N, C-alpha and C positions, 0 to 999 in steps of 0.2 A: 488676118493680119494681127500681129501681137501689138499690144499697147506698150510703148516705151515708158519706163519709170524715170521720173525726173526728181532731182533734189531741189528743194527750195533754194533760192539764191538771196540770202539775207547778209548784208554786210555786218561787220562786228558791232557797230553801234545799234542797229536794229535788233540783232540777236541779244545783246546785253540788255536792251530794254525789255525784251520778253522774259529774260531770266529775272530781272528785278520785279516785274509784274507777278511772276509765279512765286517768288520769295515773299512778296507782300501778301499773296493770297493764302500762304500756309497758316495753319492755326497758331495762335499765340503760344500755346503750350508746347508746340514743336520747336519754336525758335527762341523761346526763353531759355536762358542758360547757354546760348551759343556765344560764350565769352572767348575773346582772343581767337576768333575764326574769321578768315577772309574768304570771300567767294570770288573766283577768278574764271574768266573765259579764255580758253586757248583754242587755236584752230584744230590741232590734232595731238594725240599722245606722242611722246618722244620717239616711239618706234614707227610713227607715220601711218599706223593702221587706222581703219575706220571701225574697229571692233569694240573699242572702249568709249563709253558715253560720258563717264565722269570718274573721278578719283578723290578719295579722302587722304590727305597727307597730314599726319599728326599722331598724337597719343590719345586714344579713346579715354573718355572720362573714367571708365571702369578699370583702366590700367594705370592711371596716374597716381603717383605717390605725392610727394610734396611738389606743388605747382604754383606758379604765380610770381616767380622771381625773375622776370624779364625774358621769358622764353619768346621765341618768334611765334607769330600766330600760326595756328593750324590752318590748312588750306583745303577748300573744297573747290575742285576744278571741274568745270563742264567743258566738254570738247565740242566746239561748234560744228565742224564738218561732219563728224559721225552722227550727231543729232539731226543735222539737216538731211543727211542721207537716209536715215531710218524713217524720217517723217515723209519722205518722198516730196510731193508738192502740196501737202495738206497742212495748213497753218494750225488747225485745231489739233492735229496729231502731234505736231512739233511742240505745242504748249503742253500736251499730255506727257510727252516723253521728257521734257524739261522738268515737269512736276515730279514724275516718277524718279528721275535721276537725283533731283534735290533731296527728296525724301530718303532715297537709298543712301546717299552720302552723309546726310545729317544723322541717319540711324547709326552709321559707322562711328561718327563722333561720340554718340551716346553709348557705344560699346556693343551694338547689335551686329552679329556676324552675318555672312552671306547665307548660311544654312537657315537661320531664323528668319531672315528677310524673305527667302524663297517660301518658307512655311507660311508666312504672313501675306504672301502675294505681292511683295515689293521687290522681288529678285530680279 
């Protein structure tokens, strides 16, 4: 008999609390300099897929010219349903996946591309 895989069932509030906990647990030197960045939780990406765990929307620090004159904040989005699906029914796995996704998207803010993230083991 095969074991059926289940996704955790956390509402938006409980999921956002986990994201805040994981943000708070990140090293200070990783979050220092995250100026004009907001962290957002959405259910799914626009295409409705479960393939994307998070996204960075903005201009990486390495690509910025003159900046700081009223631009809208950059956004780091974590997608709740894909993260819940990948973690199955394991809360510790969910925390780890949220942590990895936060590090990955914050790295994009600092100008680190996917190839370098994969090389470093954060892809």
